[in-house]
C-alpha positions as CSV (number, residue, x, y, z in Angstrom):
1,M,11.2,29.9,-31.7
2,K,11.1,25.9,-31.9
3,I,9.2,24.3,-29.5
4,P,10.5,20.6,-28.4
5,I,7.9,18.0,-28.4
6,Y,8.6,14.4,-27.0
7,H,7.2,11.3,-28.6
8,V,6.6,8.6,-24.9
9,D,5.4,5.1,-24.7
10,A,3.9,5.3,-20.9
11,F,3.5,2.5,-18.3
12,A,5.8,0.6,-20.4
13,V,9.4,-0.9,-20.0
14,E,10.4,-1.0,-23.6
15,P,9.2,0.9,-27.1
16,F,6.1,0.2,-28.6
17,R,3.9,-0.8,-25.8
18,G,2.1,0.7,-23.4
19,N,0.3,4.2,-24.2
20,P,2.3,6.6,-26.5
21,A,1.7,9.9,-25.4
22,A,3.2,13.6,-27.0
23,V,5.0,15.5,-24.4
24,C,5.1,19.4,-25.6
25,L,7.3,22.1,-24.0
26,L,6.1,25.6,-24.2
27,Q,8.3,28.6,-23.3
28,S,5.1,31.1,-24.1
29,E,1.3,30.9,-23.9
30,R,-0.3,29.3,-26.9
31,S,-3.8,29.3,-27.8
32,A,-6.0,26.0,-27.2
33,E,-7.0,26.1,-30.8
34,W,-3.1,25.5,-31.9
35,M,-3.1,23.1,-28.8
36,Q,-6.2,21.6,-30.5
37,N,-4.3,21.8,-34.1
38,V,-1.3,20.1,-32.5
39,A,-2.7,17.4,-30.6
40,A,-4.8,16.7,-34.1
41,E,-1.5,16.8,-36.2
42,M,0.5,13.9,-33.3
43,A,-2.8,11.8,-34.0
44,L,-2.1,10.1,-30.8
45,S,-4.7,9.9,-28.0
46,E,-3.6,12.3,-26.3
47,T,-0.8,15.4,-26.4
48,A,0.4,17.1,-23.1
49,F,1.5,20.5,-23.0
50,L,3.4,22.1,-20.4
51,M,4.3,25.7,-19.3
52,P,6.2,26.7,-16.5
53,R,4.4,28.3,-13.7
54,G,5.7,29.2,-10.2
55,E,7.3,26.2,-8.7
56,G,5.8,23.4,-11.5
57,Y,4.0,23.5,-14.2
58,H,1.0,24.3,-16.0
59,L,-0.2,20.9,-17.9
60,R,-3.5,20.5,-20.1
61,W,-4.5,17.5,-22.3
62,F,-5.7,17.3,-25.5
63,T,-7.0,13.8,-27.4
64,P,-7.2,14.7,-31.6
65,R,-10.7,15.9,-31.1
66,N,-11.1,17.4,-27.8
67,E,-9.4,19.0,-24.2
68,V,-9.9,16.7,-21.4
69,D,-9.4,17.2,-17.4
70,L,-7.6,14.5,-16.4
71,C,-5.0,12.1,-18.2
72,G,-2.8,9.9,-16.3
73,H,-0.7,8.3,-19.0
74,A,0.3,11.8,-20.2
75,T,0.9,12.9,-17.1
76,L,3.1,10.5,-16.4
77,A,5.2,10.7,-19.9
78,S,5.4,14.7,-18.9
79,A,6.8,13.7,-15.4
80,H,9.2,10.9,-17.4
81,I,10.3,13.6,-20.3
82,L,11.4,16.3,-17.0
83,Y,13.3,14.0,-15.2
84,E,14.8,12.3,-18.1
85,F,16.5,15.3,-19.8
86,G,17.4,16.8,-16.2
87,F,14.4,19.2,-15.2
88,Y,14.5,17.4,-12.5
89,E,16.6,15.6,-10.4
90,P,14.6,12.4,-9.5
91,D,14.7,12.9,-5.3
92,E,12.6,16.2,-6.5
93,T,9.1,16.7,-6.7
94,I,7.2,18.1,-10.0
95,K,3.9,19.9,-9.4
96,F,1.7,20.2,-12.3
97,Q,-1.6,22.6,-12.1
98,T,-4.2,21.6,-13.8
99,L,-8.1,21.3,-14.6
100,S,-8.4,18.8,-12.2
101,G,-6.3,20.2,-9.5
102,L,-2.3,20.3,-8.1
103,I,-1.4,15.9,-9.6
104,T,2.4,15.6,-8.2
105,A,4.9,13.2,-9.4
106,S,7.7,11.6,-7.5
107,F,9.9,9.2,-8.9
108,S,11.6,6.2,-6.9
109,R,13.5,3.3,-8.6
110,G,13.2,3.5,-12.1
111,T,9.1,4.0,-11.6
112,I,6.9,7.1,-11.5
113,E,4.2,7.9,-8.8
114,L,1.6,10.4,-9.6
115,D,-0.5,11.5,-6.6
116,M,-4.1,11.8,-8.6
117,P,-7.4,12.6,-7.7
118,R,-9.6,9.8,-6.7
119,R,-12.9,9.0,-8.5
120,D,-15.3,6.5,-6.8
121,P,-17.1,4.9,-8.4
122,T,-21.5,5.0,-8.3
123,P,-23.0,1.4,-8.2
124,I,-26.3,1.4,-10.9
125,P,-29.0,-1.3,-11.9
126,I,-27.0,-2.7,-15.0
127,P,-28.9,-1.1,-18.4
128,E,-30.4,-2.7,-21.1
129,Q,-28.2,-0.9,-23.5
130,L,-24.7,-1.9,-22.1
131,T,-25.9,-5.4,-21.7
132,D,-26.7,-5.1,-25.1
133,T,-23.8,-3.1,-26.4
134,L,-21.1,-6.0,-24.4
135,G,-22.9,-9.2,-26.0
136,Q,-23.1,-10.5,-22.4
137,K,-24.2,-9.3,-19.6
138,P,-21.8,-7.9,-16.4
139,R,-22.0,-9.0,-13.4
140,A,-22.3,-5.6,-11.9
141,A,-21.9,-1.7,-13.3
142,A,-21.4,1.5,-11.9
143,V,-21.0,5.2,-13.2
144,Y,-18.7,8.0,-12.6
145,R,-21.0,10.9,-12.5
146,D,-22.1,11.3,-16.7
147,Q,-18.5,10.9,-18.0
148,V,-17.5,6.6,-17.3
149,I,-19.7,3.8,-17.3
150,L,-18.1,0.6,-15.7
151,A,-19.1,-2.9,-16.4
152,E,-17.3,-5.8,-14.5
153,L,-17.1,-8.9,-16.6
154,E,-17.0,-12.5,-15.2
155,D,-13.6,-13.0,-15.4
156,S,-10.1,-11.5,-17.1
157,D,-10.8,-13.9,-20.2
158,A,-13.9,-12.1,-21.0
159,V,-12.1,-8.9,-20.7
160,R,-9.6,-9.7,-23.1
161,A,-11.8,-11.5,-25.7
162,F,-14.0,-8.6,-25.9
163,V,-14.5,-7.5,-29.6
164,P,-16.2,-3.6,-29.6
165,D,-18.6,-2.5,-31.6
166,F,-17.5,1.3,-31.4
167,K,-20.8,2.5,-33.2
168,K,-22.9,1.1,-29.9
169,I,-20.4,2.1,-27.3
170,S,-20.8,6.0,-29.0
171,A,-24.6,5.3,-28.4
172,L,-23.9,4.6,-24.6
173,S,-25.2,8.0,-22.5
174,Q,-21.4,8.2,-20.7
175,P,-18.3,9.0,-23.1
176,D,-16.1,6.0,-22.0
177,L,-16.7,2.9,-22.1
178,L,-14.6,0.8,-18.8
179,I,-14.6,-3.0,-18.6
180,T,-12.9,-5.3,-16.0
181,A,-12.8,-8.7,-14.1
182,P,-10.8,-9.7,-10.8
183,C,-7.8,-11.6,-11.9
184,K,-6.7,-14.8,-10.9
185,E,-3.1,-14.3,-12.4
186,K,-0.4,-12.2,-11.0
187,Y,-2.1,-9.0,-11.6
188,D,-5.0,-8.2,-8.8
189,F,-7.6,-7.3,-11.8
190,V,-7.2,-6.4,-15.5
191,S,-9.6,-4.0,-17.5
192,R,-10.1,-2.4,-21.0
193,F,-10.9,1.3,-21.9
194,F,-12.7,2.7,-25.1
195,S,-13.9,6.1,-25.7
196,P,-14.5,6.5,-29.8
197,T,-16.3,9.9,-29.7
198,Q,-13.9,11.6,-27.7
199,G,-11.3,9.9,-30.5
200,I,-10.2,6.9,-28.7
201,L,-11.1,4.0,-30.1
202,E,-9.4,1.8,-27.2
203,D,-6.8,3.7,-25.2
204,P,-3.8,1.3,-24.7
205,V,-3.1,2.1,-21.0
206,T,-5.3,4.8,-19.1
207,G,-4.2,6.1,-16.2
208,M,-7.2,7.8,-15.4
209,A,-9.3,4.6,-15.7
210,H,-7.2,3.3,-12.6
211,C,-8.5,6.3,-10.6
212,V,-12.0,4.7,-11.3
213,L,-11.1,1.0,-10.5
214,A,-8.9,1.5,-7.8
215,P,-11.8,2.9,-5.4
216,Y,-14.0,-0.1,-7.1
217,Y,-12.0,-2.7,-6.2
218,T,-11.1,-1.7,-2.8
219,E,-13.9,-3.1,-0.8
220,R,-14.7,-6.4,-3.3
221,L,-10.8,-7.0,-2.9
222,Q,-10.0,-5.9,1.0
223,K,-7.2,-4.4,-0.5
224,T,-6.0,-0.6,-1.2
225,S,-2.7,-1.6,-3.2
226,F,-3.0,-2.9,-6.5
227,F,-1.3,-4.5,-9.2
228,A,-3.4,-4.2,-12.6
229,F,-2.8,-4.6,-16.4
230,Q,-4.4,-3.1,-19.3
231,A,-5.4,-5.6,-21.9
232,S,-5.2,-3.9,-24.7
233,P,-3.2,-5.3,-27.7
234,R,-0.6,-3.1,-26.7
235,G,-0.7,-3.5,-23.2
236,G,0.6,-2.2,-19.9
237,E,1.3,-2.4,-16.4
238,V,-0.2,-0.2,-13.5
239,W,0.5,-0.2,-10.0
240,A,-2.3,1.6,-8.0
241,R,-2.8,2.8,-4.2
242,L,-5.4,4.0,-2.6
243,E,-5.8,7.1,0.1
244,K,-8.4,9.1,1.7
245,D,-9.6,11.1,-1.5
246,R,-6.4,10.6,-3.7
247,V,-5.1,7.7,-5.9
248,Y,-1.6,7.0,-6.4
249,I,-0.3,5.7,-9.5
250,G,2.5,4.1,-10.7
251,G,4.5,3.3,-14.1
252,K,7.5,3.2,-15.8
253,A,7.7,4.9,-19.5
254,V,10.2,4.8,-22.3
255,T,11.5,7.9,-24.7
256,V,10.5,6.6,-28.5
257,S,11.2,9.9,-30.3
258,Q,12.3,13.7,-29.7
259,G,12.3,16.5,-32.0
260,E,11.1,20.4,-32.6
261,L,8.0,21.8,-34.0
262,L,9.2,24.3,-36.9
263,R,5.9,25.6,-38.1
264,Q,4.1,27.5,-34.7
265,K,1.4,30.0,-36.1
266,D,-1.1,30.5,-33.7
């Protein structure tokens, strides 16, 4: 049986922008090893695997190296495919069961909004290693558990101009480095995201990172709704709004290609 697979640029309004993800629609269970092999073959920052379950889908995400517990852009890409190819009507809500619990997707006026878990960062003293990694002392630092270290730089120009040293980033205690700054342009803030130990040198647009950024900026900017830009070379716009224990992440997506996996041996 052939397995449909799609290439989608998420957080984009035209091809070759935003963050590319592969979306694989399964009809039968596949092993984690098989999914990891497919993700490595796709060589994108994430490949999403959807399996019908109950009233929705079981959703898993794999980088080229490992499975992750939360991915925004591949979830956006998955919802985009389900809406675009008629699996759901635009007025229906999609339910995804994931390692991070239930995530839902809804569609409104060309934008998909994801209901995702809120991830509040904890402020920390600025580590010397972080300053050395950045080549500058950040204005502030915070961590989300042992996964993400966040550095607020002086301004949006510093975020855009940052040249990563992936060897130093790989040596940080957290696998994910998130740099950010408030923005005086049309955006509330800009950011960039690096995770070389997980096979992602620089992630083009990171939905999960905005689950951290939205609560981080709520007190700083005295607001709960944001229009943000991830300033990677591909770039992408993200809408985020904060609720009590959830973050709603909004974005657009474009299907670039579709095909089939022909050889499916586990």
